[in-house]
N, C-alpha and C positions, 0 to 999 in steps of 0.2 A: 504494500500500500504506500503510495507516494503522493505527498501534497504538491500540487502544481499551481503556484500562485499565478502563473501566466494565464491559465485557463480558469482560475477561480474555482478549482475543483480538486477532489481527491481522485487519483487514478490507481488502478490495480494492475498488477502484473498478470496478464492473461495470455502471455506467449505460450504457444502449444495447445491452446484451447480452441475448439471448433464450436461455432454457435449458429443455430438456426433461429431467426426471428421472423415470426409471421406478421403480416401487415406492416412490412418495413418500407413501403413506398412513400408513406407520408407520416407526419405527426410524431407521436410518441415512439412508435415502432422504428421509424427511420433513425431517430435520435439514439435509441437504445443500441441499434445495430452499429452505428458509427462510434458510439462510446466504447463498445467492445473492440472495434477495430483500432481505436486510438490507444487501447491498452495492449495491443499486440495479438488479439485473437483473429482467427480466420472466420469469415462470416458469410452466411447465406441470407440474402435479402429476399424474403418471399413477398409476393404481391399478387393481387387478383386482378386489379385494373390499373393501378398506378405505376405503370412500367417506367415512365420518365423519372419519377422519384427514386425507384429502386435502382435503375441503371446509373443515375448520377451518384447515388450512394455507393455503388460498387466502384465507380471511378475514384471517389474520394478515399475509399478504403484502400484501394490498390496503390494510390499515391502515398499512403502511409507505410507501404511495404508489406502488407498482408494479402493473403488470398481472399478473394471475394467473388461471389456469383449471385446473379438474380434468377430466381425461379418463379414461374407463374403457376398458380393452382386455384381452382374454384373450391373453396373450403365447404361449400354446401354439398359437394359431390364426394362421397367417401372413396371412390376410386382415385380421384385426384389427390385426396389427402394421403392415401397410401403411396401414390407415386411421388409425392413431395418428400415423404420420409426416405424412400429409396434413393431418389435423385440427390437429396441433400447429403446423405451419407456417402454416396458415390463421388460427389463433387469434392468433398473435403476429406474423404477417407474414414470419417467417423463424425458423430455429433455428440459432443460432451455436454452441451447446454442447450436446452430448448426454451425459448421464450414464446409462450402462447399469447401474443398481443392482439392478433387480428380479431375484429369484432365489428358489428354494425349496430347503430342506434336507430330506433324507430319509435316515435311517440304517436299515440292515438287514444282517444277516449275509450275506456273499457268497453262500452256498449257498441262501439264501432270497429273493434279489433277483428280483423278477418283471419280465418284459420290458416291460410297459406302464408300470410306475413308473420303470424305467430310462429309457425313452423320454421320459417326461414331464420328468424332470430335464434331459435334454439339450435338449428342445424349449424349455423356459423359460430355462434358464441359459446356453445356448450359441447355439442357432439364432435365438432372438428378437433378441438383441442384434446378432448378425451381420447379419441382414436389415433391422433397423431402422437400423443404421448405413449399410448399403448404400442405403437409401431416402433418407437425409438428406445423405449426403456429396456427391452431384453439385452441389447448390446451394452447399455450402461450397467446393468446388473452383472453381466459377465466381467466387465472391467472393475466392478465395485466402485464406480465413480460416475457421478452424473448429477446434474441440477436441472430442475424444472421450475420455471417461473411463469405463473399465470397472471395476466392482467385482468382485474375485475373493475369495480367502480364503487364509489360511495352510494350509488343507487342500490347496491346490494345490502346496505346497512341502514338507509333511511328512505322514507317514502316521498314520492313526488307524483302529482297528478299526471295522468296520461302515460305513465311509464310502468304500468303493472307487468306487462310482458317482458320488457327489457330488464327491469329490476329483478324479475324472476331468474333470468339467465345469469345475472351477476351474483345473485345469492347462491345459485347452484355452483358456480365456480368456486366460491368461498368454501362451501361444504365439501366439494370434491378435493380441494387443496388440503383441507384438514384430514380427510379420510385417507387420501393417497399418501400424504406425508407420513402417516403412521405405517401404512402397509409397506412402503418401500424403504423406510429408514434403515432397517437392519440389513438391507441388501445394498447399501452404499449410495442410494439415490435420495436427494433431498427435494422437497416440493414446497414452495412458498408462493405467496400471492402479494400483489400490490393493488390497493384500491385508490386510484387517483381521485382528487376532487376536481375543481374547475381548472382546466389546463388550457392554455392559449394554443390551439391548433387550427390549421386551416379549415378543416371540416366544420368546426363550430361556426366560423365566420360565414361559411357557405349556407349553413342551415338557418341562420338568424336573419330575418328580413331587415333591411336597412342597417346592417351591422356597421358599427363605428368603433374603431379601436380605442380612441380616446375616451368615449363614453363607457366602453366596457372596462377599461382600466380604472376609471373613477368609481364605477359600481363595485368592482372587485375590492378596491381599497376601502370602501365603506362596509362591505359585507363579510369579508374574510379577515379573521383576527390578525394574521400576519401583515395585512395591509396591501396585498398585491395578488394578482392572478398567478397561477402556477405556470411553469415553463416545462417543456418536454425534458430539458436537461435535469430538472429536479427529480423526475421519475427515473431517468437513465442512471443517475448517480446511485439511487437506491437499488436499482436492478443490478448494477455492477457488484455492489456489496453483497447482496443476497445470493449471487451466483459465484462468489469468490470463496476462497478458503477461510477468509476472515469470518464467514458466517457458517462454518462447518458444524456448529452446535445448534443451528436453527432449522427447524422443519415443521411443516404443517401449520404455518402462521400466515395471517393476512395483515400486511402493514398498510396503514392508512397514511396517505400523503396528500393532505388537503388544506394546509395552512391553518388548521385548527377548526375547520368548518363543522365537522361532526362532533367535536368536543364542546361546541357552544350550545348551551341549552336554549331551545327556541323560545321559551317563555321569557328569557332575558336577552333579547337581541342587541340592546344598546350597551355593548360591552365596554365602551370607552368612557361613559359618564359614571361618576360616583353614584352609588345607590342612595336613594332618599328613604329607603325602608329602614325600620328600626327593630329587626327581629331580635327577641330575647333581651331587649334592653332592661326590662324591669327585673330581670334575674341577676343583673351584673353589679348592683350596688352603686357605689360612688364612681366606679370606672365608666359607667354609662354616660355620665356628663362629659367626661374627658373624651370618650369615643365620639360623642355628638359634636363636640367642638372641633375635633380633628377632621371629622367628615365634612363639616361646614367649611373648614379651611381648604380642604381638597376640592370641594365644589367651586369655591371662589377662584382657586387657581386654575381649575379647568375652564371656567367661564371666561377668564382673561386671555386664554389662548386664541 
């Protein structure tokens, strides 16, 4: 593990590792794949439709002196999922690390969700990763060395209107991660997950009508406790750690990277203002008055900002 001030990040020595990242043509997946390449790993950039992003990622990786290849597969088709596993192992000789990042988001009112779209969500978000993992794990078990990283979402942990089907897929990924992490642990394979919060990726901008970057940044600064929207690099850094030897004692876990969003109690959304409530004050004796004065001073200081 090496601190790299020039990039403002911590890097890991991944030389000799081979990595398959699904959905690596755009957004979080592409940044994760490049992060591994920067650390010396050979990388397969999978894509289903974003060939330009995957190919440019390969070019960037190769410029770093590592082997890289782009492979296309429709993850809603199990035959293509199986071929992706075979082709990735053939391209790099083996796959040590699998990052199941690929997924699709679709929102619709519950009463208008159609069966074919519901099925497509589960085929791509849940089934594909399950069977791609199943295809690659036997070789990892044989080497007694491997890491699986599943990308889920805060939607698997909290509720949002019109996301019942999508959230179901993300909850399923968390449950699978936990169970598979236990099943494979003694065989030398670790399984973990990351649940990103609001991350600034191009697909989000395309999905939101009249998207404006400045307005989005201001909204995020107000709503997210750390005061900013997340970046793909935030997730990539955590991915590197979880797939590295530094995390060799960690398996079956889901790590939330959301700037504090899910930690914030929704009943108390105004987390920056001092509270005016006086819970338990009558039990505290003389200290209550001191507390009240200190709280009033804090409120005055806040108001002056």
